[in-house]
C-alpha positions as CSV (number, residue, x, y, z in Angstrom):
1,M,0.0,0.0,0.0
2,A,2.8,2.4,0.9
3,Y,4.5,1.6,-2.5
4,H,1.2,2.4,-4.3
5,D,0.6,5.6,-2.3
6,T,4.1,7.1,-2.8
7,E,6.0,5.5,-5.7
8,W,3.9,3.6,-8.2
9,G,2.9,5.6,-11.2
10,V,5.1,8.6,-10.4
11,P,7.0,9.7,-13.5
12,E,10.6,8.8,-13.1
13,W,13.1,10.6,-15.3
14,D,16.4,9.7,-13.5
15,D,18.5,7.2,-15.6
16,R,19.9,5.3,-12.6
17,A,16.4,5.0,-10.9
18,L,15.0,3.7,-14.2
19,F,17.9,1.2,-14.5
20,E,17.3,-0.2,-11.0
21,K,13.5,-0.5,-11.6
22,L,14.1,-2.3,-14.9
23,I,16.4,-4.7,-13.2
24,L,14.0,-5.3,-10.3
25,D,11.1,-5.8,-12.7
26,G,13.2,-8.4,-14.5
27,F,13.8,-10.3,-11.3
28,Q,10.1,-10.1,-10.5
29,A,9.3,-12.3,-13.6
30,G,7.4,-15.3,-12.4
31,L,7.1,-13.9,-8.8
32,S,4.9,-11.4,-7.0
33,W,6.0,-7.8,-6.8
34,I,5.6,-7.9,-3.0
35,T,8.4,-10.5,-3.0
36,I,10.7,-8.0,-4.8
37,L,9.7,-5.1,-2.7
38,R,10.5,-7.0,0.5
39,K,13.9,-7.8,-0.9
40,R,14.6,-4.4,-2.5
41,E,17.2,-3.3,0.1
42,A,19.0,-6.6,-0.1
43,F,19.1,-6.2,-3.8
44,R,20.6,-2.8,-3.5
45,L,23.3,-4.1,-1.2
46,A,24.0,-7.2,-3.2
47,F,24.2,-5.2,-6.5
48,D,26.4,-2.4,-5.2
49,G,23.7,0.2,-5.2
50,F,22.8,-0.6,-8.9
51,V,25.8,1.3,-10.1
52,P,26.2,0.1,-13.8
53,E,29.9,0.9,-13.9
54,T,30.4,-1.5,-11.0
55,I,28.0,-4.2,-12.3
56,V,29.7,-4.5,-15.7
57,R,32.9,-5.6,-13.9
58,Y,31.2,-8.5,-12.1
59,D,33.2,-11.7,-12.5
60,E,32.5,-15.4,-11.7
61,A,33.4,-14.9,-8.0
62,K,30.8,-12.1,-7.7
63,I,28.2,-14.1,-9.5
64,A,28.8,-17.0,-7.1
65,R,28.4,-14.6,-4.1
66,L,25.1,-13.4,-5.6
67,M,23.9,-16.9,-6.1
68,A,24.6,-17.7,-2.4
69,D,22.8,-14.5,-1.2
70,A,19.5,-15.6,0.4
71,G,18.4,-12.0,0.6
72,I,17.8,-11.8,-3.2
73,V,16.2,-13.9,-5.9
74,R,19.0,-16.3,-6.8
75,N,18.6,-16.9,-10.5
76,K,21.8,-17.0,-12.6
77,A,20.1,-16.0,-15.8
78,K,18.6,-12.9,-14.2
79,I,22.0,-12.0,-12.6
80,L,23.7,-12.4,-16.0
81,N,20.9,-10.3,-17.5
82,T,21.6,-7.6,-15.0
83,I,25.2,-7.5,-16.2
84,A,24.1,-7.3,-19.8
85,T,21.6,-4.5,-18.9
86,A,24.4,-2.6,-17.2
87,R,26.5,-2.8,-20.4
88,F,23.4,-1.6,-22.4
89,F,22.8,1.2,-20.0
90,L,26.4,2.5,-20.4
91,A,26.2,2.3,-24.2
92,E,22.9,4.2,-24.1
93,Q,24.4,6.8,-21.9
94,E,27.1,7.4,-24.6
95,R,24.3,8.0,-27.1
96,D,21.3,10.0,-25.9
97,G,20.8,8.6,-22.5
98,F,19.1,5.5,-21.0
99,G,16.0,7.3,-19.9
100,T,15.7,9.2,-23.2
101,L,15.6,5.9,-25.0
102,L,13.0,4.3,-22.6
103,W,10.8,7.4,-22.6
104,S,10.9,7.6,-26.4
105,F,8.5,4.7,-26.5
106,V,5.8,7.0,-25.1
107,D,7.0,10.0,-27.0
108,G,8.7,11.5,-23.9
109,A,5.6,12.1,-21.9
110,P,3.4,9.9,-19.6
111,R,0.3,8.5,-21.3
112,Q,-2.8,9.4,-19.3
113,N,-5.3,6.6,-19.1
114,A,-8.8,6.9,-17.5
115,F,-9.7,3.5,-16.4
116,R,-12.5,3.1,-13.9
117,T,-11.8,-0.6,-13.1
118,T,-8.7,-2.7,-13.1
119,A,-10.5,-5.0,-15.7
120,E,-10.3,-2.1,-18.2
121,G,-6.5,-1.9,-18.0
122,P,-4.3,-3.8,-20.4
123,V,-1.4,-6.0,-19.4
124,E,0.7,-4.8,-22.4
125,S,0.5,-2.1,-25.0
126,E,1.9,-1.2,-28.4
127,A,4.6,0.8,-26.6
128,S,5.6,-2.1,-24.3
129,R,5.7,-4.5,-27.3
130,A,8.0,-2.0,-29.2
131,M,10.2,-1.5,-26.1
132,A,10.4,-5.3,-25.6
133,K,11.4,-5.9,-29.3
134,H,14.1,-3.2,-29.0
135,L,15.6,-4.4,-25.7
136,K,15.5,-8.1,-26.8
137,A,17.3,-7.1,-30.1
138,Q,20.0,-5.6,-27.8
139,G,20.4,-9.0,-26.1
140,L,18.5,-8.4,-23.0
141,S,16.2,-10.9,-21.3
142,F,13.3,-10.8,-18.9
143,C,11.9,-7.9,-20.8
144,G,8.8,-9.1,-22.5
145,P,5.9,-6.8,-23.2
146,T,4.0,-7.7,-20.0
147,I,7.0,-7.1,-17.8
148,L,7.7,-3.9,-19.6
149,Y,4.1,-2.7,-19.3
150,A,4.3,-3.2,-15.5
151,F,7.6,-1.3,-15.6
152,M,6.0,1.5,-17.6
153,Q,3.2,1.7,-15.0
154,A,5.6,1.7,-12.1
155,V,7.8,4.5,-13.5
156,G,4.8,6.7,-14.6
157,M,5.2,6.2,-18.4
158,V,1.6,5.4,-18.3
159,N,-0.8,6.7,-15.6
160,D,-2.9,3.6,-14.8
161,H,-4.1,4.7,-11.4
162,L,-7.9,4.3,-11.6
163,V,-9.7,7.6,-12.0
164,G,-11.3,7.1,-8.6
165,C,-7.9,6.7,-7.0
166,F,-6.5,9.7,-5.1
167,R,-3.1,9.2,-6.9
168,H,-4.6,9.5,-10.5
169,E,-4.7,13.3,-10.5
170,A,-1.6,13.6,-8.5
171,C,0.4,11.6,-11.0
172,R,-1.3,13.4,-13.9
173,A,0.0,16.7,-12.4
174,M,3.5,15.3,-12.3
175,A,3.4,14.4,-16.0
176,S,5.6,17.3,-17.1
177,R,9.2,17.6,-16.3
């Protein structure tokens, strides 16, 4: 509830925060989001504060330590994807920026939906499908259109708070940089 009331749906523009959230959403694949939220601080510690410049240097010894860390989700494929995503992040920073790329899938501004019930909301969109196709072409995993739609909701790329929710208008008001 606290996550919904303070974080979910708030437009996030910071590249590092977007990187962390994308990684955590990838780890969430096949699990509930509450599992990841409960482990978020352990993830931050285990993954060196989600500093991409550090993560790209992970070696087999660090991967083994991560696989032994009961505080996080121990999945080698997801750990290796984190390293690949850090490489991708750094490459995008050299171009136009990581956040610039991700936000380009919604033309740089949050999409404002007006759903009255959760049943009206989609689990993926044209934008999440396009983002998934792009990220997968770059060699990333755990970034299908459903995972990415959840990511887009969480970081405010789409405002999917129900119109009756007190956060809907608040997030709408935060839609411009």
